[in-house]
C-alpha positions in Angstrom: 0.0 0.0 0.0 1.1 3.6 -0.6 0.2 6.8 0.8 -2.6 8.8 -0.8 -1.9 12.9 -1.0 -5.3 14.5 -0.2 -3.6 18.0 0.1 -5.3 19.2 -3.1 -8.7 18.6 -1.8 -10.4 21.8 -0.8 -12.5 22.3 2.2 -15.5 23.2 0.0 -15.3 20.0 -1.9 -14.9 17.9 1.1 -17.9 19.4 2.8 -20.2 19.1 -0.1 -19.2 15.5 -0.5 -19.8 14.6 3.1 -23.3 16.5 3.1 -24.4 14.8 -0.1 -23.1 11.3 0.8 -24.9 11.5 4.1 -28.1 12.8 2.5 -28.3 10.2 -0.4 -27.2 7.0 1.8 -29.6 8.5 4.6 -32.4 8.7 2.4 -31.7 5.2 0.9 -31.7 3.8 4.5 -35.0 5.6 5.3 -36.5 4.1 2.1 -35.5 0.7 3.1 -36.7 1.1 6.6 -40.3 2.3 5.3 -40.3 -0.5 2.8 -40.0 -3.1 5.7 -42.8 -1.1 7.5 -45.0 -1.8 4.6 -45.2 2.1 3.8 -44.4 1.7 0.2 -45.3 5.1 -1.1 -42.9 6.7 1.6 -40.3 4.3 0.7 -40.4 5.0 -3.0 -40.4 8.8 -2.3 -37.2 8.3 -0.2 -35.6 6.4 -3.1 -36.7 9.1 -5.6 -35.3 11.7 -3.1 -32.0 9.9 -3.1 -31.8 9.7 -6.9 -32.6 13.5 -7.2 -30.0 14.2 -4.6 -27.6 12.3 -6.6 -28.3 14.1 -9.7 -28.2 17.4 -7.9 -24.8 16.2 -6.4 -23.3 15.4 -9.9 -24.6 18.9 -11.2 -23.0 20.8 -8.2 -19.6 18.9 -8.7 -19.9 19.7 -12.3 -20.8 23.1 -11.9 -18.4 24.3 -9.1 -15.4 21.9 -8.8 -14.7 20.8 -12.3 
């Protein structure tokens, strides 16, 4: 294994990634929980929110950081 240099990662990029990763995976886990509770509409809405959040994350990365 070798060391990875992360000194080029800006604070804004790091915080944006953390917020969106927590949002997307939080919505996915909430959707799975709602599906197990047999609340299918709320589960599918959470899955849709995760997809929309992922798309917005890609747009934000493309607009601000690339």
